[in-house]
C-alpha positions in Angstrom: -34.7 -1.2 16.2 -34.3 -4.8 15.0 -30.9 -6.0 13.7 -29.6 -9.3 12.7 -26.6 -9.5 14.9 -26.5 -6.7 17.5 -23.5 -5.4 19.4 -21.0 -7.6 17.7 -17.4 -6.4 17.0 -15.4 -7.9 14.2 -18.5 -8.5 12.1 -19.3 -8.1 8.4 -21.5 -5.1 7.8 -23.9 -5.6 4.9 -24.7 -2.5 2.9 -27.7 -2.8 0.6 -30.8 -1.1 -0.8 -34.1 -1.6 1.1 -35.6 -3.1 -2.1 -33.1 -6.0 -1.9 -34.0 -6.9 1.7 -35.3 -10.4 0.9 -32.0 -11.4 -0.6 -30.0 -9.8 2.2 -32.0 -11.8 4.8 -31.1 -15.0 3.1 -27.5 -13.9 2.6 -27.2 -13.1 6.4 -28.5 -16.5 7.3 -26.1 -18.2 4.8 -23.1 -16.3 6.1 -24.0 -16.8 9.8 -24.4 -20.5 9.2 -20.9 -20.4 7.6 -19.4 -18.9 10.7 -19.4 -15.2 9.6 -21.1 -12.8 12.1 -23.0 -10.1 10.2 -24.9 -6.9 10.9 -27.5 -5.2 8.8 -30.4 -2.9 9.5 -33.8 -4.6 9.1 -35.8 -1.4 9.7 -35.6 2.1 8.3 -34.2 4.3 11.1 -34.5 8.0 11.3 -32.6 10.9 13.0 -29.2 11.5 14.5 -29.4 8.4 16.8 -29.8 6.0 13.9 -27.0 7.7 11.9 -24.7 7.2 14.9 -25.8 3.5 15.1 -24.8 3.0 11.4 -21.6 4.8 11.9 -20.7 2.8 15.0 -21.4 -0.5 13.2 -19.2 0.5 10.3 -16.4 1.6 12.6 -16.5 -1.7 14.6 -16.9 -4.0 11.6 -13.9 -5.9 10.1 -15.3 -6.0 6.6 -18.2 -4.7 4.5 -20.3 -6.7 2.1 -22.0 -4.6 -0.6 -25.0 -6.0 -2.4 -24.8 -4.2 -5.8 -28.0 -3.6 -7.8 -29.5 -0.7 -9.7 -31.4 0.3 -6.6 -28.1 0.2 -4.5 -26.5 2.4 -7.1 -29.2 5.0 -6.5 -29.3 4.6 -2.7 -28.0 7.6 -0.7 -27.4 5.4 2.3 -25.3 2.8 0.4 -23.2 5.7 -1.0 -22.6 7.0 2.5 -21.9 3.6 4.0 -19.4 2.6 1.3 -17.6 6.0 1.5 -17.3 5.8 5.2 -16.0 2.2 5.1 -13.3 3.3 2.6 -12.3 6.2 4.8 -12.1 3.7 7.8 -9.9 1.4 5.6 -12.3 -1.5 5.8 -12.1 -4.4 3.5 -14.9 -4.3 1.0 -16.4 -7.4 -0.7 -18.9 -6.6 -3.5 -21.6 -9.0 -4.5 -23.3 -8.3 -7.9 -26.9 -9.2 -7.7 -28.3 -7.2 -10.6 -27.1 -4.6 -13.1 -23.6 -3.2 -13.2 -21.0 -2.9 -10.5 -21.1 0.3 -8.4 -18.8 2.9 -10.0 -16.6 3.4 -6.9 -16.1 -0.4 -6.4 -15.5 -1.6 -9.9 -11.8 -1.8 -9.2 -12.5 -4.6 -6.6 -13.0 -8.3 -7.3 -16.7 -8.9 -7.4 -18.7 -12.1 -6.9 -21.6 -12.9 -9.1 -24.8 -13.7 -7.1 -27.2 -13.0 -10.0 -30.5 -14.7 -9.8 -30.3 -14.6 -6.0 -27.9 -17.5 -5.6 -25.5 -17.5 -2.6 -21.8 -16.7 -3.0 -19.4 -19.7 -3.2 -16.8 -21.0 -0.9 -14.1 -18.8 -2.3 -16.1 -15.7 -1.2 -16.8 -17.2 2.3 -13.1 -18.1 2.8 -11.9 -14.6 1.7 -14.5 -12.9 4.0 -13.6 -15.1 6.9 -9.9 -14.3 6.5 -10.8 -10.6 6.8 -12.4 -11.2 10.2 -10.6 -11.7 13.5 -10.5 -15.3 14.7 -12.9 -16.1 17.5 -11.3 -16.5 20.9 -9.9 -20.0 21.3 -9.4 -20.6 17.5 -5.7 -21.4 16.9 -3.8 -21.4 13.6 -4.0 -25.2 13.4 -7.8 -25.1 13.6 -7.9 -22.2 11.1 -5.9 -24.2 8.6 -8.2 -27.2 9.2 -11.2 -25.0 8.4 -9.5 -23.8 5.2 -9.0 -27.5 4.2 -12.6 -28.1 5.0 -13.6 -25.4 2.5 -11.3 -26.9 -0.1 -12.8 -30.3 0.4 -16.3 -28.9 0.2 -15.4 -27.1 -3.0 -13.9 -30.2 -4.6 -17.0 -32.1 -3.5 -19.2 -29.5 -5.1 -17.2 -29.7 -8.4 -17.6 -33.5 -8.3 -21.4 -33.3 -7.8 -21.8 -30.7 -10.5 -19.7 -32.7 -12.9 -22.0 -35.7 -12.4 -25.2 -33.7 -12.8 -24.3 -31.0 -15.2 -21.3 -32.3 -17.2 -17.5 -31.7 -16.9 -17.4 -28.5 -18.9 -20.7 -27.0 -17.9 -20.7 -23.3 -16.8 -21.5 -24.3 -13.3 -18.5 -26.6 -13.0 -16.1 -24.1 -14.6 -17.3 -21.4 -12.2 -16.8 -23.7 -9.3 -13.3 -24.6 -10.5 -12.5 -20.9 -10.8 -13.6 -20.4 -7.2 -11.4 -23.3 -6.2 -8.4 -21.6 -7.9 -9.1 -18.5 -5.9 -9.2 -20.5 -2.7 -5.9 -22.2 -3.5 -4.3 -18.8 -4.4 -5.5 -17.2 -1.2 -4.0 -20.2 0.7 -0.6 -19.7 -0.9 -0.8 -22.7 -3.2 0.2 -20.8 -6.3 1.2 -23.8 -8.5 -2.1 -25.6 -7.8 -4.1 -22.4 -8.4 -2.3 -21.9 -11.7 -2.9 -25.5 -12.8 -6.7 -25.3 -12.0 -7.2 -21.9 -13.7 -5.2 -23.1 -16.7 -7.6 -26.0 -17.1 -10.6 -23.6 -16.8 -9.2 -21.4 -19.5 -8.7 -24.4 -21.8 -12.3 -25.7 -21.2 -13.8 -22.2 -21.6 -11.9 -21.7 -24.8 -13.2 -24.9 -26.2 -16.8 -24.4 -25.2 -17.2 -20.6 -25.5 -14.2 -19.4 -27.6 -10.9 -17.8 -26.5 -12.3 -14.3 -26.8 -15.6 -14.8 -25.0 -15.8 -12.4 -22.0 -16.0 -15.3 -19.5 -12.9 -16.9 -21.1 -11.1 -13.5 -21.1 -11.8 -13.0 -17.4 -10.2 -16.4 -16.7 -7.3 -15.7 -19.0 -6.7 -12.4 -17.1 -6.7 -14.2 -13.8 -4.3 -16.9 -15.1 -1.9 -14.3 -16.4 -2.1 -12.4 -13.1 -1.3 -15.6 -11.1 1.7 -16.3 -13.4 3.0 -12.7 -13.0 2.6 -12.7 -9.3 4.5 -16.0 -9.2 7.6 -14.3 -10.6 7.1 -15.0 -14.3 6.8 -11.4 -15.5 7.9 -12.1 -19.1 5.3 -14.9 -19.4 2.7 -12.6 -18.0 3.5 -9.9 -20.5 3.0 -12.3 -23.4 -0.3 -13.4 -22.0 -1.5 -9.9 -21.2 -0.7 -8.7 -24.8 -3.1 -11.3 -26.2 -5.7 -10.5 -23.5 -5.5 -6.7 -24.2 -5.8 -7.3 -27.9 -8.9 -9.5 -27.5 -10.6 -7.3 -24.9 -10.1 -4.2 -27.0 -11.7 -6.0 -30.0 -14.6 -7.6 -28.0 -15.3 -5.1 -25.1 -13.7 -1.9 -26.4 -10.5 -0.1 -25.6 -11.9 1.9 -22.6 -14.0 -0.9 -21.0 -13.0 -1.2 -17.3 -11.8 -4.8 -17.8 -9.7 -3.8 -20.8 -8.2 -0.9 -18.9 -7.3 -3.3 -16.0 -5.6 -5.7 -18.4 -3.7 -2.7 -20.0 -2.6 -1.5 -16.6 -1.3 -5.0 -15.7 0.5 -5.3 -19.0 2.4 -2.1 -18.3 3.1 -3.3 -14.7 4.7 -6.6 -15.9 6.5 -4.8 -18.7 8.2 -2.7 -16.1 9.1 -5.7 -14.0 10.5 -7.3 -17.1 12.8 -4.3 -17.6 10.9 -2.8 -20.6 10.4 0.5 -18.9 10.0 2.7 -21.9 7.1 0.7 -23.3 5.6 0.4 -19.9 5.7 4.2 -19.5 4.1 4.7 -22.9 1.2 2.3 -22.2 0.7 3.8 -18.7 0.4 7.3 -20.1 -2.3 6.1 -22.4 -4.1 4.1 -19.6 -4.0 7.2 -17.3 -5.4 9.4 -20.0 -8.2 6.9 -20.8 -9.0 6.3 -17.1 -9.1 10.1 -16.5 -11.6 10.4 -19.4 -13.8 7.5 -18.4 -13.5 7.4 -14.6 -12.2 10.7 -13.5 -9.0 11.7 -11.6 -10.1 10.6 -8.1 -11.3 7.1 -9.0 -9.3 4.3 -7.3 -8.4 2.7 -10.6 -7.2 6.0 -12.0 -5.2 6.8 -8.9 -3.5 3.3 -9.1 -2.4 4.0 -12.7 -1.3 7.5 -11.9 0.8 6.1 -9.0 2.3 3.4 -11.2 3.1 5.9 -13.9 4.9 8.2 -11.5 6.9 5.3 -10.1 7.9 4.2 -13.7 8.7 7.8 -14.7 10.9 8.2 -11.6 12.7 4.9 -12.2 13.4 6.1 -15.8 15.5 9.0 -14.4 12.9 11.7 -14.2 12.5 12.3 -10.4 11.1 15.9 -10.8 8.3 14.7 -13.0 7.6 11.8 -10.7 7.5 14.1 -7.6 5.1 16.4 -9.4 2.8 13.5 -10.4 2.9 12.0 -6.9 2.0 15.2 -5.2 -1.3 15.1 -7.1 -1.8 11.4 -6.3 -1.2 11.9 -2.6 -3.7 14.8 -2.5 -6.4 12.8 -4.3 -5.8 9.6 -2.3 -5.9 11.5 0.9 -9.1 13.2 0.0 -10.7 10.0 -1.1 -9.4 7.5 1.5 -7.7 9.5 4.2 -4.0 10.3 4.8 -3.4 7.1 6.7 -5.0 4.7 4.2 -2.4 2.1 3.1 -2.6 3.2 -0.6 -2.1 6.8 0.4 0.9 6.0 2.6 2.5 4.1 -0.3 2.2 7.2 -2.4 3.4 9.5 0.4 6.5 7.3 0.9 7.3 7.3 -2.8 6.8 11.1 -3.0 9.3 11.5 -0.1 11.8 9.3 -2.0 11.7 11.5 -5.1 11.7 14.7 -3.0 15.0 13.4 -1.6 16.3 12.5 -5.1 15.8 16.1 -6.3 17.5 17.6 -3.3 14.5 18.6 -1.2 15.8 16.8 1.9 13.9 18.8 4.4 10.6 18.1 2.6 11.5 14.5 2.2 12.2 14.1 6.0 9.0 15.9 7.0 7.0 13.6 4.7 8.7 10.5 5.9 8.2 11.5 9.6 4.5 11.6 8.9 4.5 8.3 7.1 6.5 6.6 9.9 4.1 7.9 12.5 1.0 6.8 10.5 2.4 3.4 9.6 3.4 2.8 13.1 -0.1 3.6 14.3 -1.9 1.7 11.5 0.4 -1.3 10.9 2.6 -1.4 14.0 6.3 -0.6 14.5 7.5 -4.0 13.2 5.4 -4.1 10.0 7.6 -4.4 6.9 6.3 -1.2 5.4 6.9 0.7 8.7 10.5 -0.7 8.8 10.9 0.3 5.1 9.8 3.9 5.9 11.9 4.1 9.1 15.0 3.0 7.0 14.4 5.7 4.4 13.8 8.4 7.0 17.1 7.6 8.6 18.9 7.6 5.3 17.4 11.0 4.4 18.5 12.4 7.7 22.0 11.2 7.0 22.0 12.7 3.6 20.9 16.0 5.1 24.1 15.9 7.2 23.2 14.4 10.5 25.1 11.1 10.3 25.0 10.5 14.0 21.2 10.6 14.1 21.0 8.5 11.0 23.2 5.8 12.6 21.2 5.9 15.8 17.9 5.4 14.0 19.4 2.7 11.7 20.7 0.8 14.6 17.2 0.4 15.9 15.9 -0.4 12.4 18.5 -3.0 11.7 17.9 -4.7 15.1 14.1 -4.8 14.4 14.6 -6.1 10.9 16.9 -8.9 12.2 14.4 -9.9 14.8 11.3 -9.7 12.6 12.6 -10.5 9.1 15.7 -12.6 9.7 19.4 -12.3 8.9 19.2 -13.0 5.2 16.2 -10.7 4.3 17.1 -8.0 1.8 15.7 -5.2 4.1 17.8 -6.5 7.0 20.9 -6.5 4.8 20.1 -3.0 3.4 19.6 -1.6 6.9 22.9 -3.1 8.2 24.8 -1.7 5.2 23.3 1.7 5.7 24.1 1.6 9.4 27.8 0.9 8.6 27.8 3.7 6.0 26.5 6.4 8.3 28.3 5.1 11.4 31.5 5.5 9.6 30.6 9.2 8.9 29.4 10.1 12.3 32.1 12.7 12.9 31.4 14.3 9.5 28.4 16.4 10.5 
């Protein structure tokens, strides 16, 4: 057996079709030179032993890179590897070399490596963040390495500008990658400024409704929405949805994603009725195009259930979420982060409709799994611990609720700080149930 990087833990596993080996070998060298340890199988193995080797390498990896081509789409092994990585909750980074994205991965951000070019600095930075830091690497050095990547990207943009022109496709792609680097590093204002410039240049050189421009407009609107400007994001996504429906079609995967985000930001803006209407249509279209168990469909089904529940229909929300939980558990596993989000929300609405015992049982399972997967002090674990205690209190055991909330409030204060909303909520709930301890 010959492998590129044997017996390494915390590596990036490369999944690919044998027909794309030449590209993968160059990719492995490129990533290794960039400080990313990788593993891929150079030879075709056979039998149970080789299957165990592949399984072990996927289990021990920190991320998976999938090289997407028509051959990969037909590969039985790629299908097995990707599905196993998803069940193991591995971060997956798709590279599109040829053809269309793999069906099961088309909800993820992909990186274009068509023509055999290597991925840019934004991909390398994102991949490196998904890997554990080598021993001896402290946060200061990690920050310095991020700055080095930024400097390299800016230098690349300057070189391309001199050789290709300021608004050449190569420069605009590099600027888009710079925006992603800035966004991942928490520099939202800078990222928005860069992507806004890319949108303007692509609109002038290609047109506002060219697919490449639409992709940048979508990213720009998303950055704005995630920066707290939901109303502005709604206005932008309305235009993007209109243009993508006309150019790409109503049920194109990119159009569906823009429609989903339009509904999401409408809900954040308080326009819940319109958000619900759009989400019902998106769910119906994604069911038709992708099927009920596709990650995109399940994301829209979850968001629809949350919106319906927040609109005062907890019974319908619980019924929807029961199906989402079943499908997410079957696809990803019961302790996948997305599944646990749906399980928690299902428990919430079970409590809202008076099924306290079911809500408590569901939340006990979520707390156990989140503690094991994320840790006892993770925000989502604290959130579920809080809701478990409150449901126990509403079921009549005020003393137990107060006991649990005392621990939750203490942990929130230590981890999140005195002024954090979750800390304040836990302290208020503690006071509420402590005052009722003798009213079992």
